[in-house]
Structure formats: structure tokens, C-alpha cells
N, CA, C and O atoms as a GROMACS GRO file, in nm:
protein
  392
    1UNK      N    1   0.635   0.975  -0.289
    1UNK     CA    2   0.522   0.907  -0.350
    1UNK      C    3   0.410   0.891  -0.247
    1UNK      O    4   0.432   0.843  -0.136
    2UNK      N    5   0.293   0.932  -0.285
    2UNK     CA    6   0.178   0.922  -0.195
    2UNK      C    7   0.129   0.779  -0.186
    2UNK      O    8   0.130   0.705  -0.284
    3UNK      N    9   0.087   0.742  -0.066
    3UNK     CA   10   0.033   0.608  -0.045
    3UNK      C   11  -0.116   0.608  -0.074
    3UNK      O   12  -0.186   0.706  -0.046
    4UNK      N   13  -0.165   0.498  -0.131
    4UNK     CA   14  -0.309   0.485  -0.146
    4UNK      C   15  -0.368   0.436  -0.014
    4UNK      O   16  -0.294   0.407   0.080
    5UNK      N   17  -0.497   0.426  -0.007
    5UNK     CA   18  -0.565   0.391   0.120
    5UNK      C   19  -0.521   0.255   0.174
    5UNK      O   20  -0.498   0.240   0.294
    6UNK      N   21  -0.509   0.155   0.086
    6UNK     CA   22  -0.467   0.022   0.131
    6UNK      C   23  -0.324   0.025   0.186
    6UNK      O   24  -0.295  -0.040   0.286
    7UNK      N   25  -0.237   0.100   0.120
    7UNK     CA   26  -0.099   0.111   0.169
    7UNK      C   27  -0.095   0.181   0.304
    7UNK      O   28  -0.016   0.144   0.391
    8UNK      N   29  -0.181   0.281   0.323
    8UNK     CA   30  -0.187   0.351   0.452
    8UNK      C   31  -0.237   0.256   0.561
    8UNK      O   32  -0.188   0.261   0.674
    9UNK      N   33  -0.333   0.172   0.529
    9UNK     CA   34  -0.383   0.075   0.628
    9UNK      C   35  -0.275  -0.027   0.663
    9UNK      O   36  -0.259  -0.063   0.780
   10UNK      N   37  -0.201  -0.074   0.563
   10UNK     CA   38  -0.092  -0.168   0.589
   10UNK      C   39   0.015  -0.103   0.676
   10UNK      O   40   0.067  -0.166   0.769
   11UNK      N   41   0.048   0.022   0.647
   11UNK     CA   42   0.148   0.093   0.726
   11UNK      C   43   0.098   0.114   0.869
   11UNK      O   44   0.175   0.111   0.964
   12UNK      N   45  -0.033   0.137   0.882
   12UNK     CA   46  -0.091   0.157   1.015
   12UNK      C   47  -0.072   0.033   1.102
   12UNK      O   48  -0.040   0.044   1.220
   13UNK      N   49  -0.092  -0.085   1.044
   13UNK     CA   50  -0.073  -0.209   1.120
   13UNK      C   51   0.071  -0.218   1.169
   13UNK      O   52   0.095  -0.251   1.285
   14UNK      N   53   0.166  -0.189   1.081
   14UNK     CA   54   0.308  -0.193   1.118
   14UNK      C   55   0.335  -0.093   1.231
   14UNK      O   56   0.398  -0.128   1.331
   15UNK      N   57   0.289   0.029   1.215
   15UNK     CA   58   0.314   0.133   1.315
   15UNK      C   59   0.249   0.100   1.448
   15UNK      O   60   0.308   0.122   1.554
   16UNK      N   61   0.127   0.048   1.443
   16UNK     CA   62   0.055   0.015   1.567
   16UNK      C   63   0.123  -0.099   1.642
   16UNK      O   64   0.135  -0.094   1.764
   17UNK      N   65   0.166  -0.202   1.570
   17UNK     CA   66   0.235  -0.314   1.635
   17UNK      C   67   0.368  -0.268   1.693
   17UNK      O   68   0.404  -0.304   1.805
   18UNK      N   69   0.442  -0.188   1.617
   18UNK     CA   70   0.569  -0.136   1.669
   18UNK      C   71   0.547  -0.053   1.795
   18UNK      O   72   0.623  -0.066   1.891
   19UNK      N   73   0.444   0.032   1.795
   19UNK     CA   74   0.417   0.115   1.912
   19UNK      C   75   0.373   0.029   2.030
   19UNK      O   76   0.409   0.060   2.144
   20UNK      N   77   0.297  -0.077   2.005
   20UNK     CA   78   0.255  -0.167   2.112
   20UNK      C   79   0.378  -0.226   2.183
   20UNK      O   80   0.386  -0.225   2.305
   21UNK      N   81   0.472  -0.277   2.104
   21UNK     CA   82   0.593  -0.333   2.164
   21UNK      C   83   0.673  -0.225   2.238
   21UNK      O   84   0.727  -0.251   2.345
   22UNK      N   85   0.680  -0.106   2.182
   22UNK     CA   86   0.753   0.004   2.246
   22UNK      C   87   0.690   0.038   2.381
   22UNK      O   88   0.761   0.048   2.481
   23UNK      N   89   0.560   0.057   2.383
   23UNK     CA   90   0.492   0.093   2.508
   23UNK      C   91   0.505  -0.018   2.611
   23UNK      O   92   0.520   0.008   2.730
   24UNK      N   93   0.501  -0.143   2.565
   24UNK     CA   94   0.512  -0.257   2.657
   24UNK      C   95   0.656  -0.280   2.703
   24UNK      O   96   0.681  -0.362   2.792
   25UNK      N   97   0.751  -0.208   2.642
   25UNK     CA   98   0.890  -0.218   2.686
   25UNK      C   99   0.966  -0.337   2.630
   25UNK      O  100   1.062  -0.384   2.690
   26UNK      N  101   0.922  -0.386   2.514
   26UNK     CA  102   0.989  -0.501   2.451
   26UNK      C  103   1.070  -0.453   2.330
   26UNK      O  104   1.025  -0.368   2.253
   27UNK      N  105   1.189  -0.508   2.315
   27UNK     CA  106   1.275  -0.471   2.203
   27UNK      C  107   1.244  -0.563   2.084
   27UNK      O  108   1.331  -0.636   2.036
   28UNK      N  109   1.120  -0.556   2.039
   28UNK     CA  110   1.072  -0.637   1.927
   28UNK      C  111   1.004  -0.541   1.831
   28UNK      O  112   0.948  -0.440   1.873
   29UNK      N  113   1.008  -0.572   1.702
   29UNK     CA  114   0.941  -0.489   1.603
   29UNK      C  115   0.853  -0.577   1.515
   29UNK      O  116   0.856  -0.700   1.522
   30UNK      N  117   0.776  -0.512   1.433
   30UNK     CA  118   0.692  -0.582   1.335
   30UNK      C  119   0.776  -0.675   1.249
   30UNK      O  120   0.734  -0.787   1.218
   31UNK      N  121   0.894  -0.629   1.210
   31UNK     CA  122   0.982  -0.710   1.126
   31UNK      C  123   1.018  -0.842   1.193
   31UNK      O  124   1.038  -0.943   1.125
   32UNK      N  125   1.028  -0.841   1.326
   32UNK     CA  126   1.064  -0.963   1.400
   32UNK      C  127   0.953  -1.067   1.397
   32UNK      O  128   0.980  -1.187   1.406
   33UNK      N  129   0.828  -1.023   1.386
   33UNK     CA  130   0.716  -1.117   1.395
   33UNK      C  131   0.645  -1.135   1.261
   33UNK      O  132   0.558  -1.222   1.248
   34UNK      N  133   0.680  -1.056   1.162
   34UNK     CA  134   0.615  -1.064   1.030
   34UNK      C  135   0.628  -1.205   0.973
   34UNK      O  136   0.738  -1.262   0.969
   35UNK      N  137   0.517  -1.261   0.930
   35UNK     CA  138   0.517  -1.392   0.869
   35UNK      C  139   0.510  -1.509   0.965
   35UNK      O  140   0.495  -1.623   0.922
   36UNK      N  141   0.520  -1.483   1.093
   36UNK     CA  142   0.512  -1.593   1.190
   36UNK      C  143   0.368  -1.644   1.197
   36UNK      O  144   0.273  -1.566   1.198
   37UNK      N  145   0.354  -1.775   1.202
   37UNK     CA  146   0.222  -1.837   1.208
   37UNK      C  147   0.189  -1.890   1.347
   37UNK      O  148   0.080  -1.944   1.368
   38UNK      N  149   0.281  -1.874   1.440
   38UNK     CA  150   0.256  -1.923   1.576
   38UNK      C  151   0.183  -1.817   1.657
   38UNK      O  152   0.141  -1.714   1.603
   39UNK      N  153   0.168  -1.841   1.785
   39UNK     CA  154   0.097  -1.748   1.875
   39UNK      C  155   0.195  -1.648   1.936
   39UNK      O  156   0.205  -1.636   2.059
   40UNK      N  157   0.267  -1.576   1.850
   40UNK     CA  158   0.371  -1.483   1.895
   40UNK      C  159   0.317  -1.380   1.993
   40UNK      O  160   0.391  -1.338   2.082
   41UNK      N  161   0.192  -1.340   1.980
   41UNK     CA  162   0.132  -1.236   2.065
   41UNK      C  163   0.115  -1.281   2.209
   41UNK      O  164   0.086  -1.199   2.296
   42UNK      N  165   0.132  -1.410   2.237
   42UNK     CA  166   0.124  -1.457   2.376
   42UNK      C  167   0.263  -1.470   2.438
   42UNK      O  168   0.275  -1.500   2.557
   43UNK      N  169   0.367  -1.447   2.360
   43UNK     CA  170   0.503  -1.464   2.410
   43UNK      C  171   0.556  -1.341   2.483
   43UNK      O  172   0.659  -1.347   2.550
   44UNK      N  173   0.486  -1.230   2.471
   44UNK     CA  174   0.520  -1.108   2.543
   44UNK      C  175   0.394  -1.058   2.611
   44UNK      O  176   0.283  -1.091   2.570
   45UNK      N  177   0.411  -0.978   2.713
   45UNK     CA  178   0.294  -0.928   2.786
   45UNK      C  179   0.300  -0.776   2.796
   45UNK      O  180   0.402  -0.713   2.771
   46UNK      N  181   0.187  -0.721   2.834
   46UNK     CA  182   0.177  -0.579   2.864
   46UNK      C  183   0.078  -0.565   2.978
   46UNK      O  184  -0.007  -0.652   2.998
   47UNK      N  185   0.088  -0.458   3.051
   47UNK     CA  186  -0.006  -0.434   3.162
   47UNK      C  187  -0.134  -0.373   3.105
   47UNK      O  188  -0.134  -0.319   2.994
   48UNK      N  189  -0.243  -0.382   3.179
   48UNK     CA  190  -0.366  -0.316   3.134
   48UNK      C  191  -0.345  -0.166   3.113
   48UNK      O  192  -0.405  -0.107   3.023
   49UNK      N  193  -0.261  -0.103   3.195
   49UNK     CA  194  -0.233   0.040   3.180
   49UNK      C  195  -0.157   0.066   3.050
   49UNK      O  196  -0.185   0.164   2.981
   50UNK      N  197  -0.062  -0.021   3.017
   50UNK     CA  198   0.010  -0.006   2.891
   50UNK      C  199  -0.085  -0.026   2.773
   50UNK      O  200  -0.074   0.043   2.671
   51UNK      N  201  -0.179  -0.119   2.787
   51UNK     CA  202  -0.277  -0.139   2.681
   51UNK      C  203  -0.362  -0.014   2.663
   51UNK      O  204  -0.390   0.027   2.550
   52UNK      N  205  -0.404   0.046   2.773
   52UNK     CA  206  -0.482   0.171   2.764
   52UNK      C  207  -0.403   0.279   2.692
   52UNK      O  208  -0.457   0.351   2.607
   53UNK      N  209  -0.274   0.292   2.726
   53UNK     CA  210  -0.189   0.391   2.662
   53UNK      C  211  -0.179   0.364   2.512
   53UNK      O  212  -0.188   0.456   2.431
   54UNK      N  213  -0.161   0.236   2.476
   54UNK     CA  214  -0.151   0.198   2.335
   54UNK      C  215  -0.283   0.224   2.262
   54UNK      O  216  -0.284   0.274   2.150
   55UNK      N  217  -0.394   0.189   2.327
   55UNK     CA  218  -0.526   0.212   2.265
   55UNK      C  219  -0.546   0.361   2.237
   55UNK      O  220  -0.588   0.399   2.128
   56UNK      N  221  -0.516   0.444   2.336
   56UNK     CA  222  -0.532   0.589   2.318
   56UNK      C  223  -0.441   0.642   2.208
   56UNK      O  224  -0.483   0.723   2.125
   57UNK      N  225  -0.316   0.596   2.206
   57UNK     CA  226  -0.223   0.638   2.102
   57UNK      C  227  -0.275   0.595   1.965
   57UNK      O  228  -0.273   0.672   1.869
   58UNK      N  229  -0.322   0.470   1.958
   58UNK     CA  230  -0.372   0.416   1.832
   58UNK      C  231  -0.493   0.488   1.779
   58UNK      O  232  -0.504   0.511   1.658
   59UNK      N  233  -0.585   0.525   1.867
   59UNK     CA  234  -0.704   0.599   1.823
   59UNK      C  235  -0.662   0.731   1.760
   59UNK      O  236  -0.711   0.768   1.653
   60UNK      N  237  -0.572   0.802   1.825
   60UNK     CA  238  -0.525   0.930   1.770
   60UNK      C  239  -0.450   0.909   1.638
   60UNK      O  240  -0.466   0.988   1.545
   61UNK      N  241  -0.369   0.804   1.632
   61UNK     CA  242  -0.296   0.772   1.509
   61UNK      C  243  -0.394   0.748   1.394
   61UNK      O  244  -0.378   0.804   1.286
   62UNK      N  245  -0.496   0.666   1.418
   62UNK     CA  246  -0.593   0.633   1.313
   62UNK      C  247  -0.675   0.755   1.272
   62UNK      O  248  -0.709   0.771   1.155
   63UNK      N  249  -0.706   0.840   1.368
   63UNK     CA  250  -0.781   0.962   1.336
   63UNK      C  251  -0.697   1.054   1.247
   63UNK      O  252  -0.747   1.113   1.152
   64UNK      N  253  -0.570   1.065   1.280
   64UNK     CA  254  -0.483   1.156   1.205
   64UNK      C  255  -0.446   1.100   1.068
   64UNK      O  256  -0.455   1.170   0.967
   65UNK      N  257  -0.404   0.974   1.063
   65UNK     CA  258  -0.348   0.917   0.941
   65UNK      C  259  -0.449   0.855   0.846
   65UNK      O  260  -0.429   0.855   0.725
   66UNK      N  261  -0.559   0.803   0.900
   66UNK     CA  262  -0.660   0.742   0.814
   66UNK      C  263  -0.791   0.821   0.815
   66UNK      O  264  -0.889   0.781   0.751
   67UNK      N  265  -0.791   0.932   0.886
   67UNK     CA  266  -0.908   1.022   0.890
   67UNK      C  267  -1.034   0.952   0.942
   67UNK      O  268  -1.145   0.983   0.899
   68UNK      N  269  -1.016   0.857   1.035
   68UNK     CA  270  -1.130   0.792   1.098
   68UNK      C  271  -1.189   0.886   1.202
   68UNK      O  272  -1.116   0.964   1.264
   69UNK      N  273  -1.321   0.879   1.221
   69UNK     CA  274  -1.377   0.953   1.334
   69UNK      C  275  -1.346   0.874   1.460
   69UNK      O  276  -1.300   0.759   1.453
   70UNK      N  277  -1.369   0.933   1.574
   70UNK     CA  278  -1.328   0.873   1.701
   70UNK      C  279  -1.390   0.736   1.723
   70UNK      O  280  -1.320   0.643   1.764
   71UNK      N  281  -1.518   0.721   1.697
   71UNK     CA  282  -1.587   0.593   1.720
   71UNK      C  283  -1.529   0.483   1.631
   71UNK      O  284  -1.505   0.372   1.678
   72UNK      N  285  -1.508   0.513   1.504
   72UNK     CA  286  -1.451   0.414   1.411
   72UNK      C  287  -1.308   0.378   1.453
   72UNK      O  288  -1.270   0.261   1.450
   73UNK      N  289  -1.231   0.477   1.493
   73UNK     CA  290  -1.094   0.452   1.538
   73UNK      C  291  -1.092   0.363   1.662
   73UNK      O  292  -1.009   0.273   1.673
   74UNK      N  293  -1.184   0.387   1.756
   74UNK     CA  294  -1.191   0.304   1.877
   74UNK      C  295  -1.229   0.160   1.842
   74UNK      O  296  -1.174   0.066   1.898
   75UNK      N  297  -1.322   0.145   1.749
   75UNK     CA  298  -1.364   0.011   1.707
   75UNK      C  299  -1.248  -0.061   1.637
   75UNK      O  300  -1.224  -0.178   1.663
   76UNK      N  301  -1.178   0.009   1.550
   76UNK     CA  302  -1.064  -0.050   1.480
   76UNK      C  303  -0.956  -0.093   1.580
   76UNK      O  304  -0.898  -0.201   1.566
   77UNK      N  305  -0.928  -0.009   1.679
   77UNK     CA  306  -0.826  -0.044   1.778
   77UNK      C  307  -0.870  -0.165   1.860
   77UNK      O  308  -0.786  -0.247   1.898
   78UNK      N  309  -0.998  -0.178   1.888
   78UNK     CA  310  -1.048  -0.296   1.960
   78UNK      C  311  -1.022  -0.422   1.877
   78UNK      O  312  -0.980  -0.524   1.932
   79UNK      N  313  -1.048  -0.415   1.747
   79UNK     CA  314  -1.022  -0.530   1.660
   79UNK      C  315  -0.873  -0.561   1.650
   79UNK      O  316  -0.832  -0.677   1.656
   80UNK      N  317  -0.792  -0.457   1.636
   80UNK     CA  318  -0.647  -0.476   1.627
   80UNK      C  319  -0.594  -0.538   1.755
   80UNK      O  320  -0.509  -0.627   1.751
   81UNK      N  321  -0.644  -0.492   1.868
   81UNK     CA  322  -0.603  -0.549   1.996
   81UNK      C  323  -0.644  -0.695   2.007
   81UNK      O  324  -0.569  -0.778   2.058
   82UNK      N  325  -0.763  -0.725   1.961
   82UNK     CA  326  -0.812  -0.863   1.965
   82UNK      C  327  -0.726  -0.954   1.876
   82UNK      O  328  -0.695  -1.067   1.914
   83UNK      N  329  -0.689  -0.905   1.758
   83UNK     CA  330  -0.612  -0.986   1.664
   83UNK      C  331  -0.465  -0.996   1.700
   83UNK      O  332  -0.407  -1.105   1.691
   84UNK      N  333  -0.403  -0.883   1.740
   84UNK     CA  334  -0.258  -0.881   1.756
   84UNK      C  335  -0.210  -0.827   1.890
   84UNK      O  336  -0.090  -0.817   1.913
   85UNK      N  337  -0.301  -0.793   1.978
   85UNK     CA  338  -0.260  -0.736   2.106
   85UNK      C  339  -0.192  -0.838   2.195
   85UNK      O  340  -0.225  -0.956   2.194
   86UNK      N  341  -0.097  -0.790   2.271
   86UNK     CA  342  -0.027  -0.878   2.364
   86UNK      C  343  -0.118  -0.916   2.480
   86UNK      O  344  -0.210  -0.842   2.515
   87UNK      N  345  -0.092  -1.034   2.537
   87UNK     CA  346  -0.171  -1.074   2.653
   87UNK      C  347  -0.132  -0.986   2.772
   87UNK      O  348  -0.024  -0.928   2.776
   88UNK      N  349  -0.222  -0.979   2.867
   88UNK     CA  350  -0.199  -0.894   2.985
   88UNK      C  351  -0.119  -0.968   3.089
   88UNK      O  352  -0.140  -1.087   3.115
   89UNK      N  353  -0.027  -0.895   3.150
   89UNK     CA  354   0.046  -0.943   3.266
   89UNK      C  355  -0.033  -0.892   3.385
   89UNK      O  356  -0.022  -0.775   3.423
   90UNK      N  357  -0.112  -0.978   3.444
   90UNK     CA  358  -0.205  -0.937   3.549
   90UNK      C  359  -0.134  -0.879   3.672
   90UNK      O  360  -0.182  -0.783   3.733
   91UNK      N  361  -0.021  -0.937   3.707
   91UNK     CA  362   0.053  -0.888   3.822
   91UNK      C  363   0.201  -0.881   3.785
   91UNK      O  364   0.273  -0.979   3.801
   92UNK      N  365   0.247  -0.766   3.735
   92UNK     CA  366   0.384  -0.757   3.685
   92UNK      C  367   0.490  -0.777   3.793
   92UNK      O  368   0.607  -0.801   3.761
   93UNK      N  369   0.452  -0.769   3.921
   93UNK     CA  370   0.550  -0.783   4.029
   93UNK      C  371   0.565  -0.927   4.074
   93UNK      O  372   0.656  -0.960   4.150
   94UNK      N  373   0.477  -1.013   4.028
   94UNK     CA  374   0.481  -1.151   4.069
   94UNK      C  375   0.542  -1.234   3.956
   94UNK      O  376   0.489  -1.237   3.845
   95UNK      N  377   0.651  -1.301   3.984
   95UNK     CA  378   0.716  -1.384   3.884
   95UNK      C  379   0.648  -1.520   3.878
   95UNK      O  380   0.615  -1.579   3.981
   96UNK      N  381   0.628  -1.569   3.756
   96UNK     CA  382   0.571  -1.703   3.740
   96UNK      C  383   0.670  -1.788   3.664
   96UNK      O  384   0.747  -1.737   3.583
   97UNK      N  385   0.666  -1.916   3.689
   97UNK     CA  386   0.752  -2.010   3.618
   97UNK      C  387   0.666  -2.088   3.520
   97UNK      O  388   0.590  -2.176   3.558
   98UNK      N  389   0.680  -2.053   3.394
   98UNK     CA  390   0.601  -2.124   3.290
   98UNK      C  391   0.691  -2.218   3.214
   98UNK      O  392   0.646  -2.287   3.123
   0.00000   0.00000   0.00000
């Protein structure tokens, strides 16, 4: 069964969040955080390099699956990162006690 545009956008959010966790090295999926109303995106971190990798992957994903041009895909990824992106671990080698 073919997905309509809204279904493709919903699937894109799931795929992008899953890929973000995968690139960041966390064993978490969209299903684990779906429906949570807390600040779940601050409970895990990613490095700026991992974010760059995720952004690049996401732009290509959006271009292929939603037929966005590069500029629109980059803008969408910026919004997705702002809404659901993990916070950055500024120094992954330095342990902090929170």
C-alpha cells in the first residue's frame, strides 16, 4: 500500500529519530520515546560530529523519500534538530556528575 504525503512525513520523523539515536550510539528508538511529554531529548547526548553526520544523512533521506530539494531538506533538518535533536556532549572524554 502506497503512503500518502502525510504518512511519508510521519514515517520520516520516525526514521530520522531512530537514525539520530543510532548515530549517537544509544540503544533507544522512536518507540521508546513516543508519547513522552518530558524533556527526553536532553537525557542523551551526541557529539557535534555525530550531529553533522545525522544532518547529512537526514538531508539525503528527505531528498530521496520526500523529494525535497537540498535547501528545503537542510531547512527541515534544522527544524527537526531544534525540536527533537539531542543535546551536544561538548567534551565526550570528560565525565561529569549530574
